[in-house]
C-alpha positions in Angstrom: -7.8 21.8 6.5 -6.1 19.0 8.5 -5.3 15.4 7.0 -5.4 12.1 9.3 -3.5 9.2 7.7 -4.6 6.0 9.0 -2.5 3.5 12.1 1.4 2.3 9.9 4.5 1.8 10.9 5.0 5.7 11.8 1.7 6.0 13.8 -1.2 9.0 13.1 -0.2 11.6 11.7 -2.0 15.0 11.3 -1.1 17.8 9.6 -2.0 20.7 7.8 -2.6 21.4 3.9 0.5 23.6 3.9 2.5 20.8 5.6 0.9 18.4 3.2 1.6 20.6 0.7 5.8 20.7 1.3 5.8 17.2 1.7 4.7 16.6 -1.8 6.6 19.3 -3.6 9.9 17.9 -1.2 8.7 14.3 -3.0 7.8 14.8 -6.3 9.6 16.6 -9.2 8.4 20.6 -10.0 6.7 19.0 -13.5 4.5 16.3 -11.4 3.8 18.1 -9.0 2.5 20.2 -11.2 0.2 17.8 -13.1 -1.1 16.4 -9.8 -2.8 19.6 -9.0 -4.2 19.9 -12.9 -5.6 16.9 -12.7 -6.9 17.1 -8.9 -8.2 20.7 -9.1 -10.4 18.8 -12.3 -12.4 16.8 -9.3 -15.4 17.3 -8.0 -14.6 17.9 -4.2 -15.6 14.8 -2.6 -13.1 12.7 -5.0 -10.2 15.2 -5.0 -10.7 14.8 -0.8 -10.2 11.1 -1.2 -6.9 11.6 -3.4 -5.5 14.3 -1.3 -5.9 11.9 1.7 -4.6 9.0 -0.2 -1.3 11.3 -1.6 -1.3 12.1 2.1 -1.4 8.1 3.3 1.1 7.5 0.9 3.9 9.9 1.4 3.7 9.6 5.7 2.8 6.1 5.7 6.0 4.5 2.9 8.9 3.0 4.0 11.7 5.4 4.3 14.1 5.3 1.7 17.1 3.3 2.3 15.1 1.2 4.9 14.4 -3.0 4.3 10.7 -3.2 2.2 8.4 -4.9 3.9 8.4 -8.8 3.8 5.7 -10.1 1.9 4.5 -13.2 -0.9 3.3 -13.4 -3.5 2.5 -16.3 -6.2 4.2 -17.2 -8.5 2.7 -16.4 -12.2 1.4 -19.4 -13.5 2.0 -20.9 -10.3 -0.1 -21.8 -6.4 4.1 -21.9 -4.9 4.1 -18.7 -2.7 7.4 -16.3 -2.8 9.0 -14.7 -0.3 10.5 -11.3 -0.8 12.9 -12.0 2.2 13.7 -15.2 0.6 16.4 -13.0 -2.2 17.9 -10.9 1.2 21.4 -11.3 0.7 21.3 -12.9 -2.8 20.5 -10.5 -5.3 18.7 -7.3 -6.3 15.3 -7.3 -6.8 13.3 -5.0 -8.3 9.3 -4.3 -7.4 7.7 -2.3 -10.2 4.1 -1.8 -10.0 1.4 -0.3 -11.9 -0.4 -0.4 -15.2 0.5 -1.4 -18.8 -2.7 -1.6 -20.8 
């Protein structure tokens, strides 16, 4: 099976399942890799394929470690004012935290 990621900064990416799994092993701890494999093994084949496609795109299209983050704008909490990431360049460290806290 081959994975084809969407076009992005690094262009199209075609890879075999073995190459993809090696890439995941490289970027994930052994514990996280095993947990991901257990989680995806319980999925229906179509859903598992979608999840693997998502992971392939995330692992191949994300910015390289150490490279500049892509610039973007977000609204301030409770305001319509926009904040642009690049406005912090050279001023102070910025921590971007994405996730669910429920």
